[in-house]
C-alpha positions, 0 to 999 in steps of 0.5 A: 682178344679184348672183347670177352663173353661168359659161358652164360652169354655164349649159351644165350647166343647158341640157344638163340640160334637154335630157337630162331631156326626152329621158329623160322622152319615151323612158321616162316617167322623171324623171332623178335630181338630179345631185350633182357640180355647182357649189354655185350650181346647188344654190341655190334660184332662179327659172327658166324653160325655153323650147323653140323650134322652129328652121327655117332660123334662124327660131325659133318657140316650142314651150313655156315653163314655169318657177318665178317665185320661188326656191322650188326647188333650181336643178337640180331646177327646171330638170328639172321646168320642162323636162319641163313645157315639153315636155309640159304647156304648154297652148298646145301639144301635147306634144313628140314624141321625133322633134322633139328634133333640131329644137328648141333649149333656153333656160334663164333663171335669174331674180332674185327679183321686186321690186314696183315702188314708184310713187305713180302707175301712169303712173310704171311706164313710167319704172321698167322697162327693155326689154332688162333687166327681165322683168315680172310683173303681178298683179291679184286672182287673175290673174297674168302673167309675161313674160321679159326677152327677150320685148319685145326679140324682139317690138320692144315699148316699155315701155308695150306690154310692160306691156300685153302682160303684162296680156294674159298675165295674162288682163286687159285691156291697160290694167289696169296703170293701175288701182289695185290692180294690182301690177307686179314686175320681175326680171332673168335670166341666159339660156343657150341652145343655138345649134343643136339639141343644139349649142354653149351660149352666154350670150344677149344681149338689148337689146345687153346680156349678161343678167348685166350 
């Protein structure tokens, strides 16, 4: 992907996500946008913040919300996504302040989604790569998104990835085969805490670093 971030810039984003959630849970305040950051962190980018509960090295999803498209300044999008992931993910109850010592934050900075051009829907499987691509499935008013790390973590192949993204959109698993369904791919640079409030690292998926 053309847009690159250094480890230092990724560390700023992950720490910003944690700090935003901590401040919001303590006093209900949204932190001000940081000003003294790299110009790249002020660009408009899609981003998702994932919060994982961790116990004995095992992670369990606790919240994940973000901006699929580059509509918002990156630092602002991270703050808003982090707070939403912690308090508004409809799959989970809001995170409590006491939980922050037992969760790790992960920030995925996305490339703009690109629609896959295929003459036949059966071509989709050959046009996506698990370990590199994230997916968006769109049909009528239904839309679902899965980040690139998800199929790797669940050990899905490309067809299962497509089916599960349809399910995420509220569609039947085979909806990607229907005319009128649109499939988009995107890539991500992913930074994660190795331990709660600990070292931040560039996450590798599928044997690749996510900016390759």
